[in-house]
N, C-alpha and C positions, 0 to 999 in steps of 0.2 A: 126400220129393222129389216123389212123384207128385201130392200135394196142392198143392205149390208150383207145379208145371207147370199144373195146372188153374186155380189162382188167377191165374197169369200170362195164361192164355188168356181168362179172364173179364175181366181188366183190359183186354185188347185189344178184347173185344167191347163193354164199356161205353164205351170210347173212341169207337167208331163210333156207338153208340146215342145218346150225348149229343151228338155232332157232328150227328146227324140232327135233334135238337131245336133246337140252337143255330144251325144253318146259315142259317136264314131271317132272323135278325136282321141280319147284315151284308149280306144280299141285298136288304133292303128298298128301298134306293135304286134298284137295278137293276130290281127287280120293279115298283115304282111307275111307272118310266119305260116299261118294255116293255109293261105291260098297261094303262097309263093309268088308275090307280086313285088314290084318296085315302088319307089317313092312317088313317081308320077301317077301310077295307077291308084295308089293309096290316096293321093291328093285329089284325083278325079272322083273317087268314092265319096269323099267328104264334100267335094264341090257339088256332086249330084244331089245331096241332101239339101244344099242351099239353093241350087237351081230349082229343085222341086218347090222350095219355099217361095221362090220368086214367080214361078210359072203360072200359078192359078190366080194371081192377085188382080190382074186385069179382068178376067172372066168373073171373079168374085165381086169386083166393083160393079160390073154390070148387073150381076145377080142381086146385089143389094138395092138396086132401083126397082126390083120386082118383088123381093121377098123380105120380110122383117129380119132385122139383124140377128136376133137371138136364134132363129131357125138355122141360119148359116153357121153360127157358132156351134150349135149342137151337131150339125153335119160334120164339122171339122173334128170333133171328138170321136165320132163314129169312124171316120176315115183313119184316124190314128190307131184305133184299136185293131182294125183289120190289117193295116199296113205293117204295124209292128209285129203282129203274129206271122205275117208273110215273110218279113225279113228274118225272123227267128228260125225259120225253116230252111234258110239258104244252104244250098249244096255246092254253089259255085260263086265266084266273085260277081258274075253278071247277075245272078239271082239276088245277091246282096245289094248290088247297085240299084236294081229295080225297087227293092224294099226301101232303101234309103231315100230314093227319089219320091216314093209314095208317102213316106213319113214326112218328108219336107213339104209335100203338097198340103198335108193336114195343117201344118203350122202356118203356111201361107194363107190358107182359107181363114184360119182363126184370126190372125193378126189384122187382116184387112177388115174383118167384120167386128171383132171385139173392141179394138181401140176406138173407133168412132162411137160404138155403142157405150163404152165406158165414159167417154167425154160428154155424152148426152145424158147419161145417168147422173153424173156429178158435174154439171156445167160450171159451177162456181169454184172448183178446185181441180182443174184438169191436170196441172203439173203434179200435184201431190198424189192423185189417183194413179197417174201414169207411173210415178215413182214407186208406189207400193206394189202395183201390178208387176212392174219390171223387177222389183226386188224378189217377188215370188218366183218369177222366171229365172232370176239369177241364182237362187238357191239350188235350182236343178243343175246349173253349171258347176256349182261347188261340189255337189254330191255325185256328179257323173263319174269322176275318176275313182273315188272310194267305192262306188257301186260296182264298177268294172273290176276293181281289185278283189272285192268280195266274191263276185261270180267266178272269176278266174281261179281263186283259191278253192271254191267249191267244185271246180272242175268243168264248168260250162259257162263260157262268156255269153252264150245266147240267152241265159236266164235274165239278163238285164233287159233284153227286148221283150221277153214274155211278161215281165213285171210292168213295163210300159203299156203293153196291150191290155192287161187286166185292169190296171189303174184307170186307163182312159175309158173303158167300158163303164166302170162304176161311177166315176165322176161325171160323165156325160149324162147318165140317168139322173143323178142328183141335181145337176144344173137345169135339166128340163123341169124338174119338180119345183125348183126355186123360182124359175122364170114364170111358171104358171101361177105362182102365188104373189107375184110382184106387179105393181102398176108400172108399165114400161113407158118410156118417153116416145113421143111421136115427132121428134125434131127432124128426122130424116125423110119425112113424108113428101117434102117438096123436091127432094133430089130424085128426079125421075127421068132425066136425060143424061145418060152417062157421058157421051162424047162432048156435048155442049158444056156440061158442068166442068169437066176436066180442062177443056180448052180455055174456058174463061179464067182459070186460075193458073195459067202456064207460068206466070212470073214467079209466083210463090214456089211452084214445083221446081223450076230451074234454079232458083236461088238456093233452095234447100239442098238439091243435089250437088251444086257447085261447092257448097260448104262441107258437106259430110260424106259425099260419095267416095272420094279418094282415101280418106281416113279409114272408112269401113272396109274398103278393098284391101288395104294394107293389113288391117287388124285381122281380117279373115285368114290370111296366110300366117300371120304371127301366132295366133292362138292355136290353130290346128296343128302346127308343127312345133309348138312351144316345148314339149317334152323332148323331142328329137334335137331341138336347138340347144337345150340345156345339156343334153348328153354330149353334144359336140364341144361343150365347154368342160368336158371330162367329169360331169356329175353322174352319179349312179341313176339307174332307172327309178328307184324309189324317191330319191331327192328331186329328180326332174318332175315326177308326178306331184310331189308336194308343192313345188313352185307353181305348177299349173293350177293347183287347188287354191293357192294364195291369190293368184291373179283373179280367179273367179270370185273368191270370198270377198276381195276388196270391192267387187262390183255390187255387193248387197247394200252397204251404206251409200255407195255412189249413186245407185238408182234412187234411193230415198231422198238424199240431200240434193242430188242433181235435179230431180223433179220439183222439189220445194223451191230451189233457187230459180228454176225456170219460171215460176209464178211471180218472182220478185225482180228479176234483172232484165235489162234490154236483151232480147233473145239473140239477135244477130252477133253483137260483140261477144256475148256469152258463148255461143257456139264456136266462133272463131278462136276464142281463148282456149277452149277445150282442145280443139284440133292442134293448136300451137303447142300446148303442154304435152299432148300425146307425141308429137314429133320430137320434142326435146327429150322426153322420157325414153323413147325408143333409141335415140342416138346415144344417150348415156348408157343404156343397157348394153350396147355393143362393146363398150369400153370396159365394162366391169367383169371381173373374173372370180373374185372371192365369193364364197357361199353367202356370207352375211350381206354383202352388197347386193347380190342377186335376189335375196329375200326382200330387201327393202325396195329395190327397183321393181320387182314383180308386183309388190303391193301398190306402189305409186302408179305404175302403168295400168294395172287393173282398175284402180279407182278412177283415173282420168278418163280412160276410154269408155267405161260404162256410164259415166255421167253424160256422155254424148247422146245416148239413146232416149232417155226420157225428155231431155231438152229438145231433141229433134221432133219427137211426137207432139210435145206441147206447142212448139212453134207452128206446126201444121194444123193440129186439131183446134187450137185456141184461136188461130187466125182465120181459118176458113169458115164461112157462114154455113148455116144449116142447109141451105139449098144446094150446096156443092160439096159439102164436107166428105161424104162417103166416096163419091166418084173421084174427086181430086186426090184424096188420100190414097186410094187404090192405085192410081197411076203413079204417084210418087213412090209408094211402097214397092210396086213391081219393079220400077226402074232402079231403085236403090238396092233391092235385094239381088237383082240380076248383076248389077255392077260388082257388089261385094262377093257374090258367090264364086266368081272366077279367081279370087285371090289365092286360094289353096292350090289350085291347079297350076297357076302361073308360077308360084313359088316352088312347087314341086319340079317344074320343068327347069328352072334355074339351078336348083340344087343338084338334080340329076345331071345337068349339063356341066357340073364342075365348079359352080360358083359357091362361095361360102355364105353361110347365114349372115354373118356380120357384115359382109360386103353388100349384100342385097338390102339388108335392113338400113344400113347407113345411107344408101342412095335414096331409099324410100323416105327416110326421115328428112333429108334435105329437100326433096321434091315437095313434101307436105309443107315445110317451112316457107318455101317460095310461094306456094299456093295461098297460104294464110296471109302473107304480106300483101300479095296482089289483091286478094279479096278485101282486105282491110282498107287498102287505098281506095278501092271502088266504093266501099261502104261510106268512107269519110267524105267522098265527093258526090254522094247520092247517085251513083251510077249502077248500083245493084238493081235488078228488075223486080222490085217488090211494090 
């Protein structure tokens, strides 16, 4: 029961941490207007939140060889509370960018410490736990756009950032109390040499990045500009926001079922299948114009891509041994996040350069399809480095 309470508190914390990363996507319209910036600068703002999420992952991996995992988790909640309050007081776009970066740092610290911690709390059902934890995170993505809408209607979009700050403070305190009352695992005690542990697992790290890195890079650009993309298809701002919400809502069951399937299926073919379906869904999306079709494709796209994340975590955390799990996962996570964090900025550059959303997305979908076929051939001939 005590582990269940701790797990529940971590689900609450991950909800806020993911909300902190997602909140800037539905705010782009308001921020572009208030600070008089272009799409590339707006894309950079979102990118900074994700670069922030990537940047502390290697240092956090090293820290986990010295400090118990739950201490680091509590530190991430504290950082989030302070960073969100700082961003809420922004008087310039540079101030807001710094706040977004710091909010991203909080999430990076959290995921590198909490995911191995959870896999060690529940070692017999890693996929399911990752799925439920991910679903809690995804609920934040679903509520981000409605939350922004409510705060804008109330006359102050900054209220969304203040709510994150207050919630982070409260849940961090509760998590500390829950951890104090729980018998915690000691599986990570053997992981005391960060560099050696990471280097010893380079094959798994490289394989995972090859499979999921490009897909997450493309997805980063797609979802952060999804509302503007839908508006380019002549949908209203309200309808575009609703479709973004559908994309994220589809991720809730995707996390749950995706994690559960990861416990049951061969993981490499499963991951490649997900990336292939994402490529096909994105390609079809560029050809659809009608509202009903866009609703259906948004749901399919959201379900497929979000199934990728618990499957990826399960592949790493269930495969890596206790003696290297925390360090190797931190290296993978850092490289993965840094790769995908550039997606919004790159897409913003293309759009501001005069390219259409449909044209860029079609090229991305074809490139992903070629990658999947290539990796599948390597997997079938036992040439993937695992």
